[in-house]
C-alpha positions in Angstrom: -37.4 -11.0 -15.3 -36.3 -14.4 -16.9 -32.7 -15.0 -16.1 -30.0 -14.8 -19.0 -26.9 -16.4 -18.3 -23.9 -14.4 -19.1 -22.5 -13.9 -22.6 -18.9 -15.3 -23.3 -16.6 -12.3 -23.3 -13.5 -13.9 -24.8 -10.1 -12.1 -24.0 -7.0 -12.1 -22.1 -6.8 -10.4 -18.3 -4.4 -10.0 -15.6 -5.8 -11.1 -12.3 -5.2 -13.1 -9.4 -5.0 -17.0 -9.7 -8.0 -17.5 -7.4 -10.0 -16.0 -10.2 -8.2 -17.8 -13.4 -11.2 -20.5 -13.2 -14.3 -18.3 -13.2 -12.8 -15.9 -16.0 -12.1 -19.0 -17.9 -15.8 -20.1 -18.1 -16.4 -16.8 -19.9 -13.9 -17.3 -22.2 -11.2 -15.2 -20.6 -7.7 -16.7 -20.4 -6.0 -15.5 -17.0 -2.7 -14.2 -16.5 -0.4 -13.5 -13.3 -1.6 -10.2 -11.9 0.2 -7.0 -11.6 0.2 -4.7 -9.1 -2.5 -2.0 -8.7 -4.6 -4.5 -10.9 -8.4 -3.6 -11.2 -9.2 -7.3 -10.2 -7.2 -7.7 -7.3 -9.6 -6.7 -4.9 -10.6 -9.6 -2.7 -14.2 -9.6 -2.8 -14.5 -10.6 -6.6 -13.9 -14.1 -5.4 -17.2 -14.0 -3.6 -19.2 -11.9 -6.3 -19.0 -13.5 -9.7 -21.5 -10.9 -11.0 -19.6 -8.2 -9.9 -16.5 -9.7 -11.2 -18.1 -10.5 -14.7 -18.9 -6.6 -15.2 -15.8 -5.5 -14.2 -14.0 -8.0 -16.8 -16.2 -6.9 -19.5 -15.4 -3.2 -18.8 -11.8 -4.0 -19.1 -12.1 -6.1 -22.1 -14.1 -3.7 -24.0 -12.1 -0.9 -22.9 -15.2 0.6 -21.2 -13.7 1.4 -18.0 -16.6 2.6 -15.0 -16.6 6.5 -14.5 -15.6 6.9 -10.7 -11.8 7.4 -11.5 -9.6 10.0 -9.8 -11.4 12.8 -10.5 -14.2 11.8 -8.4 -11.7 11.2 -5.4 -9.6 14.5 -6.2 -9.5 16.4 -2.6 -10.2 20.2 -3.2 -7.1 21.0 -1.4 -3.4 20.3 -2.0 -1.5 19.6 1.6 1.9 19.3 2.5 1.9 15.6 3.4 5.1 13.7 4.8 5.2 10.1 4.2 7.5 7.9 6.6 8.1 4.4 5.8 11.2 2.3 5.9 9.9 0.0 3.1 10.8 1.3 -0.6 8.5 -0.3 -1.9 5.4 1.4 0.3 7.1 5.1 -0.3 7.4 4.5 -4.2 3.6 3.1 -4.4 1.6 5.2 -1.7 3.7 8.6 -2.9 2.7 7.8 -6.2 -0.7 7.4 -5.2 -0.8 10.9 -3.1 1.0 12.4 -6.4 -2.1 11.5 -8.4 -4.3 13.2 -5.9 -2.7 16.5 -6.6 -0.6 16.6 -3.1 2.5 17.8 -2.2 4.7 14.8 -1.1 7.8 14.6 0.9 9.5 11.4 1.9 11.2 10.0 4.8 12.6 6.6 5.3 13.0 6.4 8.7 11.9 8.3 12.0 15.1 10.5 12.3 14.4 11.6 8.7 11.1 12.7 9.6 12.2 14.4 12.9 14.8 16.5 11.0 12.1 17.3 8.3 9.7 18.7 11.3 12.2 21.7 12.1 12.7 22.2 8.5 9.2 22.6 7.0 5.4 22.7 8.4 3.3 19.7 7.2 -0.3 19.3 7.2 -0.5 15.6 7.4 2.1 13.0 8.5 1.4 9.4 7.5 3.7 6.9 9.5 4.3 3.4 9.5 4.3 2.1 13.1 6.8 -0.6 12.8 9.9 0.5 12.0 13.9 -0.2 13.3 15.3 2.0 15.7 12.8 4.1 16.5 9.2 3.1 15.9 6.4 5.3 14.6 4.6 5.8 17.9 8.2 6.9 19.4 8.6 9.4 16.8 5.1 10.9 17.1 6.2 11.4 20.8 9.3 12.7 19.8 7.5 15.2 17.3 5.5 16.5 20.2 8.2 16.9 22.2 10.8 18.9 20.1 11.0 22.7 20.7 11.9 23.4 17.4 9.6 21.6 15.6 7.5 23.9 13.5 3.9 22.5 13.9 4.2 19.7 16.9 0.0 19.4 16.6 -0.2 18.6 13.1 -2.3 15.5 12.1 -1.0 11.9 12.3 -2.4 8.7 10.5 -0.8 5.6 10.9 0.1 3.0 8.6 0.1 -0.7 9.8 -0.2 -4.3 8.3 -1.8 -4.9 11.5 -5.3 -5.2 12.3 -4.8 -5.9 16.1 -7.4 -4.1 18.1 -4.6 -3.5 21.0 -2.2 -1.9 18.1 -5.0 0.6 17.3 -5.7 1.6 20.8 -1.8 2.0 21.4 -1.5 4.4 18.4 -4.6 6.4 19.4 -3.6 6.8 23.3 0.0 7.8 21.8 -1.0 11.2 20.2 -2.0 9.4 16.8 -5.3 10.5 15.5 -6.2 7.8 12.6 -5.3 4.4 12.0 -5.1 3.2 8.2 -4.6 -0.9 7.4 -2.1 -1.3 4.5 -3.0 -2.1 1.6 -3.8 1.4 1.3 -6.3 2.6 -1.3 -6.6 5.8 -3.3 -10.3 6.2 -1.8 -8.8 5.7 1.7 -6.1 8.4 1.3 -8.5 10.9 -0.3 -10.6 10.5 2.5 -7.7 11.4 5.2 -6.6 14.0 2.9 -9.8 15.3 3.6 -10.1 15.1 7.1 -6.7 16.6 7.6 -7.9 19.5 5.8 -10.4 20.2 7.7 -8.5 19.6 11.0 -6.2 22.3 9.5 -9.0 24.9 8.3 -10.5 24.5 12.1 -6.9 25.5 13.5 -7.0 28.6 11.0 -4.2 27.5 8.9 -4.2 28.5 5.0 -4.4 25.9 2.7 -3.6 25.4 -1.2 -6.6 24.8 -3.6 -6.5 21.9 -6.0 -5.1 22.3 -9.2 -6.8 19.4 -11.5 -3.9 19.8 -14.2 -1.3 18.5 -11.6 -3.1 15.4 -11.1 -2.5 11.9 -12.9 -5.5 10.3 -14.4 -4.4 7.2 -13.1 -1.5 4.8 -11.6 0.1 3.3 -14.5 0.2 -0.8 -14.0 2.9 -1.1 -16.5 5.4 1.6 -15.5 8.8 -0.4 -16.0 10.6 1.6 -13.6 8.3 1.2 -10.8 7.7 -2.3 -11.6 11.4 -3.3 -11.6 12.5 -1.0 -8.5 9.4 -3.1 -6.3 10.9 -6.4 -8.1 14.4 -5.4 -6.7 13.2 -4.2 -3.4 11.3 -7.5 -2.8 14.3 -9.2 -3.9 16.7 -7.5 -1.7 14.0 -8.3 1.4 14.0 -11.9 0.6 17.6 -12.0 0.5 17.5 -10.1 3.9 15.1 -12.9 5.5 17.2 -15.7 4.2 20.5 -14.7 5.5 18.9 -13.6 8.9 17.2 -17.2 9.0 20.6 -19.1 8.2 22.3 -16.9 10.6 19.6 -17.9 13.2 18.6 -14.2 13.8 15.1 -12.9 14.2 13.0 -12.6 11.2 9.6 -11.1 12.6 10.1 -7.4 11.8 11.3 -8.6 8.4 8.5 -10.7 7.6 6.0 -8.0 8.7 7.6 -5.9 6.3 7.6 -8.3 3.6 3.6 -8.9 4.2 3.2 -5.1 4.1 5.0 -4.3 0.9 3.4 -7.6 -1.1 -0.3 -6.1 0.3 0.3 -2.6 -1.1 1.1 -4.1 -4.2 -2.2 -6.3 -4.5 -0.8 -9.4 -4.0 -3.3 -11.1 -2.1 -2.4 -14.7 -2.1 1.0 -14.0 -1.6 0.0 -11.8 1.6 -1.8 -15.1 3.1 1.3 -17.5 2.3 3.5 -14.9 4.4 0.9 -14.3 7.1 1.2 -18.2 7.7 5.0 -17.7 7.7 4.6 -14.7 10.3 2.1 -16.9 12.3 4.5 -19.6 12.9 7.3 -17.3 13.7 5.4 -15.8 16.4 4.9 -19.5 17.8 8.7 -20.2 17.5 8.8 -22.1 14.9 11.6 -22.6 12.4 11.2 -21.6 8.9 12.9 -23.9 6.3 15.0 -21.7 3.7 12.8 -23.8 0.9 9.8 -22.2 1.7 11.4 -18.7 1.0 12.9 -20.0 -2.2 9.4 -20.8 -3.0 8.2 -17.5 -2.3 11.1 -16.3 -4.3 10.0 -18.1 -7.6 6.3 -17.1 -6.9 7.3 -13.4 -7.0 10.0 -13.8 -10.2 6.6 -15.5 -11.8 4.9 -12.4 -11.3 7.5 -10.0 -12.4 8.7 -12.0 -15.2 8.7 -9.2 -17.5 10.8 -7.0 -15.4 14.5 -6.9 -14.4 16.6 -6.0 -11.2 18.7 -3.2 -12.1 
């Protein structure tokens, strides 16, 4: 078949800055990306054909069909989400609800351990790097707690780290599976199904799914959640700036910032923060001007939202 050049599409799309030049070739004006944007998949930078098809679907309002109903698990699980970052709790929690799950939130390991004595959970999604008691220690305490209602429930680690030693350490300490942030709907749906099978094999009764409870899609223009994300990022950056000014360690704060930016799909900013994180690990000093520049980039993305 003879090659036919792509036809101009024309329109406006929110997309990562690295895609703006290619979109402009098709008559599309690029705008700063919002979190959970359909064009945030990093592979689109290397597959222009796939980018063209997706851009055409978005502009012509003809979305592809594998939407959330195709991901919907057949069971409603009781899921405990443990993460010290507000942004991750908000977004991942909303994703779980959109998949029809019952979600309980814990902002720390101590909260999670208290909840373990009050309620039985089918699945615990737990961040690994948390202050005071980290995720791995929390799992160990969970197993040892005599008043725990189900010490053997399934644990899935959430982490921005892809280091092999971190994954092995989790598996060695009683964590069943490991998810690298940013977390996607498809990944969550997969591990919900794995946890459901695990519970059924243990003869634990599960509640069947009610599709009417599930939201069709996560809203990308939700004013409340976007304003809350903006506020959380702003506060996190303020903590980092204060720590730098006081000569304190910032490795944990930088790691949290990296995970939060990844979860809202800001791939370019994640790369920026990874560079800072690597220099922190090497013992180099981070200039406040770099953090100011990062703050400005975030303000541009969230220019339509306010801090409450």
